[in-house]
C-alpha positions in Angstrom: -38.7 -108.6 -19.7 -35.6 -108.0 -17.9 -35.4 -104.3 -19.0 -39.1 -103.7 -18.1 -38.8 -104.7 -14.5 -36.1 -102.2 -13.5 -38.0 -99.5 -15.3 -41.2 -100.3 -13.4 -39.4 -100.5 -10.2 -37.8 -97.1 -10.9 -41.1 -95.6 -11.8 -42.7 -97.1 -8.7 -39.9 -95.7 -6.5 -40.2 -92.4 -8.1 -43.9 -92.3 -7.4 -43.4 -93.4 -3.9 -40.7 -90.7 -3.4 -43.1 -88.0 -4.8 -45.9 -89.1 -2.6 -43.6 -89.3 0.5 -42.3 -85.7 -0.4 -45.8 -84.4 -0.7 -47.0 -85.8 2.6 -43.9 -84.5 4.3 -44.4 -81.0 2.9 -48.1 -81.1 4.0 -47.0 -82.1 7.5 -44.5 -79.3 7.9 -46.9 -76.8 6.3 -49.7 -77.9 8.8 -47.2 -77.6 11.6 -46.2 -74.0 10.6 -49.9 -73.0 10.2 -50.6 -74.3 13.6 -47.7 -72.3 15.0 -48.8 -69.0 13.2 -52.4 -69.5 14.4 -51.1 -69.9 17.9 -49.1 -66.7 17.6 -52.1 -64.8 16.2 -54.2 -66.0 19.1 -51.6 -65.0 21.6 -51.4 -61.6 19.9 -55.1 -61.2 20.0 -55.3 -62.2 23.7 -52.5 -59.7 24.5 -54.3 -56.9 22.5 -57.5 -57.6 24.4 -55.7 -57.4 27.7 -54.1 -54.1 26.7 -57.4 -52.8 25.5 -59.0 -53.6 28.8 -56.2 -51.9 30.6 -56.5 -48.8 28.4 -60.3 -48.7 28.9 -59.8 -48.9 32.7 -57.2 -46.1 32.6 -59.5 -44.0 30.5 -62.3 -44.5 32.9 -60.0 -43.5 35.8 -58.9 -40.4 34.0 -62.5 -39.5 33.0 -63.5 -39.9 36.6 -60.7 -37.7 37.8 -61.5 -35.0 35.2 -65.2 -35.2 36.2 -64.2 -34.7 39.8 -62.0 -31.7 38.9 -64.8 -30.2 36.8 -67.3 -30.6 39.6 -64.8 -29.0 42.0 -64.2 -26.0 39.7 -67.9 -25.6 39.1 -68.5 -25.6 42.8 -65.8 -23.0 43.2 -67.2 -20.8 40.5 -70.7 -21.1 41.9 -69.4 -19.9 45.2 -67.7 -16.9 43.5 -70.8 -16.1 41.6 -72.9 -16.2 44.8 -70.5 -13.8 46.4 -70.6 -11.4 43.5 -74.4 -11.5 43.4 -74.4 -10.8 47.1 -72.1 -7.8 46.7 -74.1 -6.5 43.7 -77.3 -6.7 45.8 -75.7 -4.8 48.6 -74.5 -2.1 46.2 -77.9 -1.8 44.7 -79.4 -1.3 48.1 -76.8 1.4 48.9 -77.4 3.2 45.6 -81.2 3.1 46.2 -80.7 4.6 49.6 -78.4 7.3 48.1 -80.9 8.1 45.4 -83.6 8.4 48.0 -81.4 10.8 50.1 -80.5 12.9 47.0 -84.2 13.2 46.1 -85.0 14.4 49.5 -82.1 16.9 49.5 -83.2 18.2 46.1 -86.7 18.7 47.3 -85.3 20.5 50.4 -83.1 22.7 48.2 -86.0 23.6 45.9 -88.1 24.7 48.9 -85.2 26.8 50.2 -84.7 28.3 46.7 -88.4 29.3 46.6 -88.1 30.9 50.0 -84.9 32.8 49.0 -86.6 34.0 45.8 -89.6 35.3 47.7 -87.4 37.1 50.2 -85.4 38.6 47.3 -88.5 39.9 45.7 -89.7 41.3 49.0 -86.3 43.1 49.4 -86.4 44.5 45.9 -89.9 45.8 46.5 -88.8 47.4 49.8 -85.8 49.0 48.1 -88.0 50.4 45.4 -90.3 51.9 47.9 -87.4 53.4 49.9 -86.0 55.0 46.6 -89.4 56.4 45.8 -89.8 57.9 49.3 -86.3 59.4 49.1 -87.0 60.9 45.6 -90.2 62.5 47.0 -88.4 63.9 50.0 -85.4 65.2 48.1 -87.4 66.1 44.9 -84.6 64.4 42.9 -84.2 61.2 41.0 -81.6 58.6 42.0 -79.4 59.4 39.0 -79.6 63.1 39.6 -78.7 62.6 43.3 -75.6 60.5 42.4 -74.5 63.2 39.9 -74.9 66.0 42.5 -72.9 64.0 45.1 -70.1 63.2 42.7 -69.9 66.9 41.5 -69.8 68.2 45.0 -67.1 65.7 45.9 -65.1 66.7 42.8 -65.4 70.4 43.7 -64.4 70.0 47.3 -61.5 67.7 46.7 -60.4 68.8 43.2 -57.1 70.2 44.4 -56.4 67.2 46.6 -57.1 64.8 43.7 -54.8 66.8 41.3 -52.0 66.6 43.9 -52.6 62.9 44.4 -52.6 62.2 40.7 -49.4 64.2 40.2 -47.7 62.4 43.1 -48.8 59.0 41.8 -47.6 59.9 38.3 -44.3 61.1 39.5 -43.7 58.1 41.8 -44.8 55.8 39.0 -42.4 57.4 36.5 -39.5 57.3 39.0 -40.3 53.6 39.7 -40.4 52.8 36.0 -37.1 54.5 35.3 -35.5 52.9 38.4 -36.8 49.4 37.4 -35.8 49.9 33.7 -32.3 51.1 34.7 -31.9 48.2 37.0 -33.0 45.7 34.3 -30.6 47.2 31.7 -27.6 47.4 34.0 -28.2 43.8 35.2 -28.4 42.5 31.7 -25.2 44.4 30.7 -23.3 43.2 33.7 -24.4 39.6 33.1 -22.9 39.7 29.6 -19.6 41.3 28.9 -17.6 41.0 25.6 -14.5 42.8 24.6 -14.7 44.9 21.4 -12.0 44.7 18.8 -12.2 47.3 16.1 -11.6 45.9 12.6 -9.0 47.9 10.6 -8.6 48.1 6.8 -5.2 46.2 6.7 -4.1 42.7 7.6 -0.4 41.8 8.2 0.9 38.5 6.8 4.0 37.0 8.3 6.4 35.3 5.8 8.5 32.3 6.8 11.4 33.6 4.7 12.4 37.1 3.5 13.4 35.6 0.1 9.7 34.8 -0.6 9.0 38.5 -1.3 10.7 38.2 -4.7 8.7 35.2 -5.6 5.5 36.9 -4.6 6.3 40.0 -6.7 7.3 37.8 -9.7 9.0 38.9 -12.9 8.0 42.5 -13.6 5.5 42.3 -10.8 3.1 39.9 -12.7 2.5 37.6 -9.7 1.5 40.4 -7.3 -0.6 42.1 -10.0 -2.5 38.8 -10.6 -3.1 38.3 -6.9 -4.3 41.8 -6.5 -6.6 41.5 -9.6 -8.2 38.2 -8.4 -8.7 39.2 -4.8 -9.4 42.9 -5.0 -6.8 43.9 -2.3 -3.7 46.0 -2.4 -0.6 44.1 -1.5 2.1 46.3 0.2 5.6 44.9 0.2 7.8 47.3 2.1 11.1 47.0 3.9 9.6 45.4 7.1 11.4 42.1 7.4 9.3 38.9 6.8 6.1 40.9 6.5 3.7 42.0 3.8 0.4 43.9 4.2 -3.0 43.3 2.6 -5.0 46.6 2.4 -8.7 46.6 1.7 -11.8 47.9 3.4 -13.5 44.5 2.9 -12.3 41.9 5.5 -13.6 39.1 3.2 -11.3 40.0 0.4 -8.3 40.3 2.8 -9.0 36.8 4.2 -9.2 35.3 0.7 -5.9 36.9 -0.2 -4.3 35.7 3.0 -5.6 32.1 2.5 -4.5 32.1 -1.1 -1.0 33.3 -0.3 -0.7 30.8 2.5 -1.5 28.0 0.1 0.9 29.3 -2.6 3.7 29.4 -0.1 3.0 25.8 1.0 2.9 24.7 -2.7 6.1 26.5 -3.5 5.0 27.3 -7.1 4.0 31.0 -7.3 2.9 31.9 -10.8 -0.3 33.4 -12.4 -1.9 30.1 -13.3 -1.3 28.6 -9.8 -2.4 31.9 -8.2 -5.8 31.6 -9.9 -6.1 28.0 -8.7 -5.2 28.9 -5.1 -7.6 31.9 -5.0 -10.5 29.6 -6.1 -9.5 27.1 -3.4 -9.3 29.8 -0.8 -12.8 31.0 -1.7 -14.2 27.5 -1.3 -12.4 27.0 2.0 -13.7 30.3 3.2 -17.2 29.3 2.4 -16.8 26.2 4.7 -15.2 28.4 7.3 -18.1 30.8 7.2 -20.5 27.9 7.7 -18.5 26.8 10.8 -18.4 30.4 12.1 -22.2 30.7 11.7 -22.7 27.3 13.5 -20.5 28.4 16.4 -22.4 31.7 16.7 -25.8 29.8 16.8 -24.4 27.4 19.3 -23.1 30.2 21.5 -26.5 31.9 21.8 -28.5 28.6 22.0 -30.7 29.2 18.9 -31.9 26.0 17.2 -33.8 25.2 14.0 -32.2 27.7 11.6 -31.8 26.7 8.0 -28.1 26.1 6.9 -28.4 28.9 4.4 -29.2 31.4 7.2 -26.3 30.0 9.2 -24.0 30.5 6.2 -25.1 34.1 6.0 -24.5 34.6 9.7 -20.9 33.4 9.1 -20.5 36.0 6.3 -21.3 38.7 8.9 -18.1 37.9 10.6 -16.3 39.5 7.7 -18.5 42.6 7.8 -18.2 45.7 10.0 -20.6 48.5 10.9 -18.9 51.7 12.1 -15.8 49.6 12.8 -17.8 47.0 14.9 -17.9 43.4 13.8 -21.5 42.7 12.7 -21.6 39.1 13.9 -20.0 40.0 17.2 -22.6 42.8 17.5 -25.5 40.4 16.6 -24.3 37.7 19.1 -24.0 40.3 21.9 -27.5 41.6 21.0 -28.9 38.1 21.2 -27.6 37.6 24.8 -28.8 41.0 25.9 -32.2 40.6 24.3 -32.7 37.2 26.0 -31.9 38.6 29.4 -34.1 41.7 28.9 -37.0 39.5 27.7 -36.7 37.3 30.7 -36.7 40.3 33.1 -39.7 41.9 31.4 -41.8 38.7 30.9 -41.5 38.6 27.1 -40.5 35.6 25.0 -36.7 35.2 25.3 -36.4 32.8 22.4 -38.2 35.2 20.0 -36.2 38.1 21.2 -32.9 36.2 20.9 -33.6 35.0 17.4 -34.8 38.5 16.3 -31.6 40.1 17.7 -29.3 37.5 16.1 -30.9 37.9 12.7 -31.6 41.6 12.8 -28.7 42.5 10.4 -28.8 39.3 8.3 -29.5 41.5 5.2 -26.0 43.1 5.5 -24.5 39.7 4.4 -25.7 40.4 0.8 -26.7 44.1 0.7 -23.9 44.7 -1.7 -25.4 42.2 -4.1 -29.1 43.1 -3.8 -30.9 46.4 -4.1 -32.7 47.7 -1.0 -32.0 48.5 2.7 -30.5 45.7 4.8 -33.7 45.5 6.9 -35.9 44.9 3.8 -33.4 42.4 2.4 -33.3 40.6 5.8 -37.1 40.4 5.9 -37.2 38.8 2.4 -34.4 36.3 3.3 -36.2 35.2 6.5 -39.5 34.9 4.8 -37.9 32.9 2.0 -36.3 30.3 4.4 -39.5 29.9 6.5 -38.5 31.8 9.7 -41.5 32.5 11.9 -43.4 35.8 11.5 -42.9 36.6 15.2 -39.1 36.6 14.7 -39.5 38.8 11.6 -41.6 41.3 13.5 -39.0 41.4 16.3 -36.1 42.2 13.9 -37.8 44.5 11.4 -38.3 47.6 13.6 -34.7 48.2 14.9 -34.3 51.1 12.5 -38.0 52.1 12.8 -38.6 51.3 9.1 -41.6 49.2 10.3 -43.9 50.0 13.3 -43.3 48.2 16.6 -45.8 45.4 16.7 -44.6 43.1 19.6 -42.8 43.5 22.9 -39.9 41.7 21.5 -39.5 44.3 18.7 -38.9 47.0 21.4 -36.4 44.7 23.2 -34.4 44.1 20.0 -34.2 47.8 19.3 -33.1 48.5 22.9 -30.4 45.8 22.7 -29.2 47.3 19.4 -28.8 50.7 21.0 -27.0 49.2 24.1 -24.6 47.2 22.0 -23.7 50.0 19.6 -23.5 52.7 22.2 -20.9 51.0 24.4 -17.6 52.9 24.7 -15.2 51.6 22.1 -17.8 49.5 20.2 -17.9 51.6 17.1 -15.9 54.2 15.2 -17.8 56.6 12.9 -14.8 57.7 10.8 -14.0 54.1 9.8 -17.6 53.6 8.7 -17.6 56.8 6.6 -14.3 55.7 5.0 -15.7 52.3 4.1 -18.9 53.8 2.8 -17.0 56.0 0.4 -15.0 53.1 -0.9 -18.2 51.0 -1.4 -19.9 53.9 -3.2 -16.8 54.2 -5.4 -17.0 50.5 -6.5 -20.8 50.7 -7.0 -20.3 53.6 -9.5 -17.8 51.7 -11.5 -19.7 48.4 -11.6 -22.8 50.3 -12.7 -21.4 50.7 -16.2 -22.1 48.0 -18.9 -19.3 45.7 -19.7 -17.6 46.0 -16.2 -16.7 42.6 -14.7 -15.1 43.7 -11.4 -14.1 46.9 -9.7 -11.8 47.3 -6.7 -11.0 50.5 -4.7 -7.4 50.5 -3.6 -4.9 52.9 -2.0 -7.4 54.1 0.6 -9.7 55.2 -2.2 -7.2 57.1 -4.2 -7.3 54.5 -7.0 -10.0 52.3 -8.5 -9.1 49.4 -10.8 -11.9 48.4 -13.2 -11.7 45.0 -15.0 -13.8 44.8 -18.1 -15.1 41.9 -20.3 -12.8 42.1 -23.4 -15.6 40.8 -25.7 -17.8 43.7 -24.8 -15.3 46.6 -24.4 -12.5 47.2 -26.9 -9.4 49.3 -26.4 -11.1 52.6 -27.5 -14.1 51.7 -25.4 -11.8 51.2 -22.3 -10.5 54.7 -22.8 -14.0 56.2 -23.0 -15.1 54.1 -20.0 -12.3 55.5 -17.9 -13.5 59.0 -18.8 -17.1 58.2 -18.1 -16.3 56.7 -14.7 -14.1 59.6 -13.7 -16.8 62.1 -14.7 -19.5 60.2 -12.7 -17.2 60.1 -9.6 -16.7 63.8 -9.9 -20.4 64.4 -10.2 -21.8 62.1 -7.5 -19.1 61.9 -4.8 -17.2 64.3 -2.5 -13.6 63.2 -1.7 -10.3 64.8 -0.8 -7.5 64.8 -3.4 -7.6 62.8 -6.6 -8.9 59.3 -7.6 -7.1 57.4 -10.3 -9.4 55.4 -12.6 -7.5 52.4 -14.0 -9.5 50.4 -16.6 -7.9 47.1 -17.4 -8.8 45.0 -20.5 -7.1 41.6 -20.6 -7.5 39.4 -23.6 -6.8 35.7 -23.3 -6.6 33.1 -26.1 -7.1 29.6 -24.8 -7.1 26.4 -26.8 -6.8 22.7 -25.7 -4.7 20.2 -27.6 -6.3 16.8 -27.8 
């Protein structure tokens, strides 16, 4: 009994504690719920207030926009009313103008009818007068005209002949006077000094001792340089000087550049000579391109292909009767442009035709045909206009004159070539003889190169060793000498020197 009572009391206390805890939790939970509900209500009230304010603001904005729209609509309506008023006024004006035009047209038509009736009346009257005159004169109108003209011719035949002769004479004098004035004006406006190209070039050595190196052991260096360049090298007693002799300025320039490079390198030997000659040829090609570009720039010609410009540069190393061909062509271009301007022709066509008139001479030693025909084919190949070709093709009268510019180019050619000191005929004959000499030698099979030396007294012929043996070289020399005797006229003797050089080359790897 004693143990049961405390247990009951403890259980009762526990139950009371649990009940008290439950009621306390319910109280606080109810209190929190009331607080949250109050907050929600306050939020709802606040949201309603904001919504009312937003609606009021929206209504105000809508009212303002409506006012703006009404104002714009009113302004547009006013503008449209003004436009409509202007259009109505224009329509009224146009209707009035149409009405005036219609009345004027009707008036013109009435006047035209009146004029036509008067014209018919006049023609009828003229016809009647002609008929009356024919009856009185017993002649038709055509016969009367013929009689009057014949009578006038008979009476004034002598006077007409004198008048025609006078007019013809005065016209011829005026034409000659004007042409002379144009030519002299063009010549005075362009003046260029003429330098006659010779057949030798002088090379200044920096040291006299270099002559021995250039000659080499037993003359092998100088022979190699002569063989590769086709020039004759003269080493005489003139201090610090050697002379290149050849009728071809291009060969002399290659030899000069090669020797200049050899002296700078310091090693003068056959292998190095071959290398420097090849370098000189490449450098000269670049230089010819620059020379051609400078010539084109000087005369103001544009649009030429680089191949044509290169060929123009080659003309710098070509002479015609002792006159530099490029200098001659540039001078012709200037003269042609001035003549064309004076005569009312096309200066650009005349200038291009004159500059390119001798372009065929750049390769006429490589291609068969006259330089005019070669030049025409070159210009056609590189797309030069037909007008320019027609202007240049007639300067030797191989083709008919077809344009005014062709006459101008021919006149400029004559003016440039005929100037005192411009050309030397003896030099041209000499160069032609050497050229013909080389052509005869290179015409034989197996010949690689041929160079005329010693003013044409010797020709050195280099053959392909695989095609010509030693006995063949002897026979070739006889054949060349015989053909020279048959085909050419020359003073003295010509030595034919056929050279067959066999090389054995192998590379160690």
